[in-house]
C-alpha positions, 0 to 999 in steps of 0.5 A: 409616344407623344410629341409634346414640345415645339422644339421637338416637333421642329427637330423631327422636321428637320431630321426627315419625319413627315407630318400627316393630318387624320381626323384627330389631328397631327401625326408624325411618320419617322424614317423608320416608319414609325408613327407618332402622334402630335399634342393638341396644344401644337396644332398651330405650329404643326399646320404650319410645318405641314403646308411647308412640307407640303409645298416643299414636296411639289405636291397639290399645295404649291398648284393650289397656292398658284391657282388661289393666287390666280383666282384672287388676282381675277377676282380683284380685277373684277372688283375693280370693274364693279366699282367702276361701274356702281356710280353709273348703275346707281345713278340710272336706279335712281333716274328710273325711280324718278321716272316711275314717280313721273309715271304714277303722277301722270306726269309723262307727255304722250302717254295716257293716264294710268287707270286710277287703280293702277295709280292708287296701287303705285302711289299706296305701295311702290312710291314710299318704296321707292322713295326710300330706295331713292334717298338710300341711293343718294346717301350711298353715292355721296359716301362713295368716294370720288362720286361728283355731285354734278353727276347726281345734278346731271343725272336727275336734270336729263330725263329719258322723255319729256315730263308733261310738266315741264314741256314747252307749248 
C-alpha cells in the first residue's frame, strides 16, 4: 500500500510510524512492523517529517545540527576577519603594481637599470595587465562599503623606497 495524502502521512507519524529513506524515496514502518511506501508527490513533506523524527530521537541529526551551527559561526567569524583585512591587502597590491611600474621604467633611485630585454618584456607583457588590475582594484575599493578615499591617496603617495624622479638632490 502507498501513503497518498498529506493528512494520512501526518496522522501515521503521530500514531508512531517511523519514516525511513532509501534509494526509491521514503517508506514508513508501522508499530506492527508493516512497511508502506510514501508517494513521490509527498517527498517534500516526508523529508521535513523525517528530519523532525531524527532530531527528536536524539541521534545523529541533533549532533549534526549543532556541528553545522558551530561551523557556520566559525565561517562567519572568518569572513568577518577577511573583510576587515580586504582593504589593506588591496591597497598593498595596488602599491606593488605601482612600484613594479617604477621598476620597469628605471625610476628607482639606487637600483641599476634593468637590462633592455627585461624592461621590454615588462613593458610589453606585464605592465598592461598590471594597469588593468590596478584599475579593477581601485574600482572595487571605491564600491566597497566603508572605504575612505584618503586611504587610497595615502597608499599611492607613500613609497616603500624613493623613486628617482621624486628625489631631492
